[in-house]
LUMMI-434482 format. One record per residue (C-alpha): x, y, z. Coordinates in steps of 0.02 Angstrom, whole numbers, plus 50000, padded with zeros to 5 digits. Layout:
REM residues N
XYZ ...
END
This chain:
REM residues 726
480514964352380 479594955352243 479484962552072 479174955951892 480284959651740 479494972551619 479674960151464 477834957651432 477224974951495 475994984051387 475864970151256 474114972851269 474314988951170 474504977851014 475914989750930 475784983650762 476075001550679 477705009050671 477265028450676 478525041150683 477535049850814 477895042850983 479295043251134 479215022951159 479755013851299 481084999551263 479864986351300 478464994851181 479854994451047 480014975051085 478104973551054 478094982450880 477984972750719 479754968450698 479604963150522 478834979850475 480214987550564 481564977550460 480724981950298 481165000350347 482964995650372 483244987850548 484554975450546 484834972150735 483704958950814 482554963650962 483674956051088 485234965251004 484264981351018 483604979951188 483254966251320 482454968651480 483914961551591 485484961351474 485234977551397 485784980251223 486284993451102 484935004251185 485975004051340 487355013951257 486305029351270 486515036651449 485905051851551 487125066051587 486895080651701 487895092051838 487555099352016 486285084252051 485205088051900 484955077751748 484835087651591 485425079451437 485755062651337 487485054551297 488175038751219 489625027751234 490715027551081 492195017051140 492445002551275 493605014751355 492125025551432 492195039051291 490605047251295 489875060551160 488505072251175 488055090851132 489235105651151 487845114551239 487475100751357 489385102851419 489415121151400 489285124651587 490715111951633 491835120351492 491465137051546 491835131651740 493575125051673 493965141751581 494645157751630 495025174951544 496815167351518 496305150251469 494555152551390 494095134351326 492265142051289 493085153451147 494495141151098 493985125051130 494875111051223 495875095651174 496555083251291 498135075651200 498045060451324 497145053951466 498175062651591 497695079551501 495815075851525 495085088451627 494005085651788 492145092551787 490655091951901 489675080751784 488945063651815 488165050851708 486915037351729 486795019851637 485175010451640 485554991951679 483754984751695 481864989851715 480514981051823 478634983851841 478264989352024 476424995451985 475434982852081 476394987552253 476115007452218 474345005452181 474024994252348 474905008652457 473805022352365 472135013752413 472405018452594 472415036352559 470935046852625 471445063152539 472365069952392 473975076452496 473965060452601 473985051252426 475505060252372 476285057052548 475935039152531 476445037252352 478175046252383 478535036452548 478135019252450 479235024252317 480695028852417 480585013552512 480445002352343 482075013652274 483025009352446 482594990252435 483314990752262 484884998652312 485354984852437 486914976452405 486384958152369 487854950952461 487664962552601 485734967752622 486184979552775 487184989252649 487014999452504 487654993652338 488895005652276 488545001152102 486595004452104 485635019152117 483635016552084 482245027452047 480395023452019 479505034151865 477685035851843 476785032851681 475055036851605 474635048551733 474995035651877 474245020351785 476065012351793 477695012751895 479345005951834 480965004551943 482475009351855 484105000851918 485635012651855 487525014651883 487895032651913 489725038451878 490285054051975 492015054851893 491745063151708 493155072351632 493085083651483 494115075351328 493715086951170 492615102951140 492685113550988 492655132250995 491115139851028 491115147750859 490935129950796 489905122850941 488665136550940 488915142150770 487385153850719 487085156850905 485405163950961 484945168350784 484965150950712 484435143550887 482875132750849 482995136050665 483345127450509 484445126950399 485795124750542 487645123150516 488145120550712 489445107950760 488575104350916 489645090751003 490845088151137 491725072351212 491985066251389 492695051651471 491865040751619 493035036551757 492755022551898 493825014552038 494995001251995 493644988752057 492564995151915 491355003852055 490895020852043 491665034652146 492055052352140 493665059852057 495215052152117 496995050052029 496995031452033 495195030551950 495335020451767 494125023051617 492335013451638 492114997551537 490404999451474 489494983551423 488754991551261 489405005651152 489025012150987 490155010350848 490235025550730 489595026450549 490675031250416 489375032050279 488035042650377 486205042650310 485215050650166 483505055250131 482175041050173 483415031850279 482805024750455 483425032850611 483065028650785 483415041150918 483895034851086 483735045651248 483005053951380 481655065751331 481145076951478 479355082151479 477845083051354 475985084951384 475095076351239 473605072451342 473015089051410 471285096851395 471055110951273 470665123951409 472475119651494 473305120851316 472315137151295 473075143851473 474875138551410 474695148051250 473675162851308 474445165051466 475895156151535 477065156151379 476895175051333 477255179951509 478685167351520 479455174951350 479215192851421 480055189451602 481385180451530 481865195051397 481905207351548 483015196751645 484195193351501 484315211551449 484785216751635 486115201951646 486805207651483 486965225251520 487695221551697 489105210451609 489325225251482 491185224051403 491835214551545 492765199651480 492825190451655 490825194151693 490335189051512 491275173951542 490525170251717 488665172851659 488895164451481 488145149651531 486755157151618 486345168451481 486425154351357 485215143451457 483985157751480 483935162351293 483615145051249 482015144151349 481505161751303 481525157851123 480645141751160 479235151451242 478995162051090 479085146450983 477725137851086 476575152651064 476775153350881 476735134950851 475125132650963 474245145550866 474975139950692 474335122150718 472715126950805 473125115050951 471765121951054 470425120250919 471095102650865 470935097551051 469205105351080 468585095350925 469305079550995 468605080951167 466805083651081 467085067950980 467625058451127 466045065651225 465015058551093 465915041151093 465525039451273 463875044851276 463465031251139 463765017251263 463015016251435 464375005751507 465755019151436 464495032951505 464565024951678 466425022651681 466985038851584 465555049151585 466235061751715 468125061851678 468385074751558 467285087251667 468385082151822 469945086251720 469335102651658 468895108051848 470615104051901 471235114451748 470215129051784 470805129051971 472585128251905 472335143451786 471815154851938 473595155551994 474595153551829 475345171751829 475785171952011 476655153752008 477625159551854 478275175751949 478605166252098 479575152252008 480675166251927 480995173952097 481505157352159 482785153952011 484365147752098 485185151851930 484695170451933 484445174352121 485165161052206 485425170352375 483495174252373 483075155952320 484165148652459 483445161552597 481585158052553 481885140052562 482925140452729 481665152152809 480215139852749 481215125152834 481355136052997 479385141052972 478995122652967 480085114853109 479235105753260 479295113553434 480895108453509 481515099453357 483115104953260 482835112753083 482885099752944 483645104352788 484165094852644 486125092252600 485795102152442 485175117952543 486465114852671 487725117252535 486825132752466 486715139752638 488705139352650 488995147652456 489385165552452 488705178052343 490135191052287 489685209752308 489845212852135 488625199052073 487455204752209 487515223552164 487745223751974 486825208751918 485515202052060 484975219552107 484355224551940 483605207451905 482605207852070 481965225852040 481335220851878 480465205051937 479755214652097 479035227651978 478295213751871 477545206252028 476615223252076 475855221651912 474995205451930 473065205651955 472435208552134 471915191452144 473635184352101 474785196152208 476255188752291 476245192552483 477725204552537 478005212152380 477005228852403 477795229752584 479605228052518 480285246252513 481425246652366 480745255752231 482365260752142 484025251752105 485115262252221 483935258352366 483865239852328 485705239352320 485855248252497 484715235352575 485575220352492 487265227052552 486675226052727 485585209752716 486045195752832 485365184852689 486835188252579 488115180152671 488335162152739 488625168552913 486995178952908 485985164552851 486865152452981 486385164853112 484545164453064 484645146453065 485335145653239 483985158253302 482625147353242 480715152353225 480805166453360 482275174553285 481545174453118 479825181353182 480865195753279 481915200153141 481595217353063 482835218152905 481825222052753 482545207552653 482135194852785 480285201752793 480235199452598 480985181352618 479925177552764 478355182852654 478935173152506 479195158552615 477345158652657 477015158852472 478095144752458 477155133152581 475555138552482 476365134952314 476835117152389 475265113752450 474205118452291 475325108352191 475255092952310 473305093852309 473175095052132 474405081852102 473405069152227 471755072952131 472625068851967 473275052152030 471435047052035 470685056751893 472355054251764 472235034451755 470435034751720 470765048551580 472125039851505 471195022051510 469745031851421 470875039251288 471775022651249 470115012651225 469295027851123 470745030450998 471055011650979 472725012850924 474565012250981 474725022751137 476365029651221 476545038351380 477065056751413 479015059151413 479705060251592 481475058451578 481655039951563 482505029851423 481495031351264 481645027851083 480945037950931 480785029450759 481045042350622 481435044850437 482695057450378 481705069950274 481415088450233 479965099450256 478895114050213 478835127450348 477615138450248 476905140950079 478285141649929 479725135350033 480505119050046 482015113250165 482985098650101 483615087050242 485455090750239 486665105950264 488455106150217 490085114750244 489755125950094 488225133450201 489425137550339 490675146950223 489085156150153 488615162150314 490345168050373 490295186750422 491855186850519 490905191750669 490015182450807 488765172150782 489505168850613 491365169150618 492135153350552 493735148150631 495175150450508 495675131650531 493955127150467 494135137950321 495815130850273 495225112150292 493655116650183 494805119750023 495135101250013 493655093750087 493245084049924 494655072549971 494065068750131 493315050450173 491825059950245 491395068850088 489695063050019 489715061649830 487785060649824 487625077649927 489165084349853 489915089850005 490455086050184 488595085550266 488515095550431 486735094250494 485275084250443 483335082850468 482185069050530 480325066950582 480905062250745 479745063650910 480965073251032 480865087551165 482025094651287 483215080451375 483385073851197 484915084751179 486465074651133 485225058751098 486245046850989 485355042750803 485735026050747 485415018250579 484715001050565 486344993050607 486385001350758 487845012950712 488005030850780 487425042950620 487035058650709 486785069150869 485185076350907 485185094150969 483675104550925 481965105350843 481425115850705 480635132350759 478915126550683 478825111150787 479365119050962 477485116851009 477675098050980 477705096151164 475785096151148 475605086150993 476655078850854 476365084950694 476805074450528 477055089050403 478105101050533 478925090650657 480725090250630 482215086950749 484035092550698 485575084050715 487385085650682 487945074050552 489275061650635 490365063450477 490575082250512 491135076650677 492385065350610 493065077450468 493255089950615 494315078750720 495315073750573 495515089850466 494975105450585 495605103950754 496395085650751 496255072950882 496725057150787 496805047150947 494985049550975 494735043350788 495755028950830 494985023950984 493195024450906 493825014450771 494585002250885 493065000950979 492064998450822 493074982550776 492964975350954 490954979450963 490844969650792 491774954350855 490674952750996 489174953650891 
END
């Protein structure tokens, strides 16, 4: 495979400005006016910050996830594989390690030494280099004759490029165990980049504060400022003695990263430069006004309503049962986060008049196109083509949203697994065995307890089915009306007898194939069979839409870039990015001003003795003498806890390290202010603020509250070695 380095990519963008808006690619940061960046406080050279083949400080930021999914950002903070991220990013792992007797969620976790570090199901990925493969992908796409074929050709080409990238250079017939490749699309398919990563599968829990600290303020403070949450957790990455990644093994040793962050003892203050390194998940900055109106008026209100109903039923099912509360704590936390996000989207889009602003921009764009015959010929129809695609997508917004919730593996795992299994059976070729993925094969083997099925999933399913029956006639889901379970008792009876609720029943269906599936009379099988048809339709619609946008999207982006005539960054897509920001407060509404820092004093003021504002006794005790601590900031007058910056962030930036101009770690991003939740559709200079835990609070906590002085020593030693290398 012939590829070219990404060193000069996007140089044509003329990135001379240094706006705090933007989630920039590493290559784009290199093309910025470095002198202007130095004037703001940057001390690193371009190569120290990021080099396309050698890495740099930016390489210390890694992606972390669990269960085969990537979710958050983390960063190395020592040369011994020590990793720091948010408490909420590690919450699921902490919950899985906990029991009613040893409740690490409630009480926290401290490994006194390496032997005490706890095995988790988490994994992390380190980006080693990035290459441009755009020409190869576009050449393959040129052969497609339909939208669906275009998606299939693109997918096949990407998989081939990834497989070639993963070959062992010393033995091309074998896969390199140190390399995992993925191709990402940018600018609506105008560019494709190949990422070479090392994926580490043995990640162990090292330190977690108690929930009363890591989630201080709970859902009351979630997405809000002022914030006083100690949202941090430490893990450690392990590999085989030869340095190659492998799963958990007693002989594994700490991973030795090429780059790690030194920890700042001085922190940041108002007006300071910070850079946010991470893997923002998804933004939609270049949508049409019509598409945003659909999100604001239909999608997010319905999403908030559905999640509210689901959470209420799960919490009621858990009641006062400590074991059930612990079992579902991560699920409720995750759903509640999305629920409040949906409400913030509705309010933020309205407050910022995003739809109106985009409508005005589109009218300006059309006038610009009409003013030049060449532009009119090239871009005259592009906006109308996008609007037509958006109008088609809007006809199934409610239907798709209900279906996605019914298919949630987090809420209704047995139904999600069953529908996917039945869809695979239905799609099998005559005489051929059913092809299912490894993930689905594992799900088929999973067992749902009778209690989970009866007390939690039955009420949730009954609620979602009732909501599905309320959909407009044109958006009804097939199979829902015919499913004869209108009350909870009846549904519980059907689920108790369902072959889909057990691994044995699902295996029998798999063995029976298409004929057995068609002949089966069980009501739950009939429902899953109908929803499998919905899944096929859902996939077909979205594949056709994706294929059409592969043609229209690049033209739209090119037109937008030419019209706007300024620096242009791609939407977030879970790839490595950099946001450039300034520490600053903001005015959320008339007569209210928020400063950029909160302090330990604010924690004590919020203390009610009850969740979610119950301050641990150890913290109250340590706070009495905090003015003697090395982390007491004389300018602020206290130990800082959290701070604001105008960073351009979104989901996936949780755990992102914030560094100062020297490349030192000063904070961990964990949230956005409620007024800027809708920033996925547009950054706002006055309201876009990201919230980070100040690293000095973390250090103070490790020193004075729940001591882990061995971690402080490790980070200090790692800082000395990093400094000598530079």
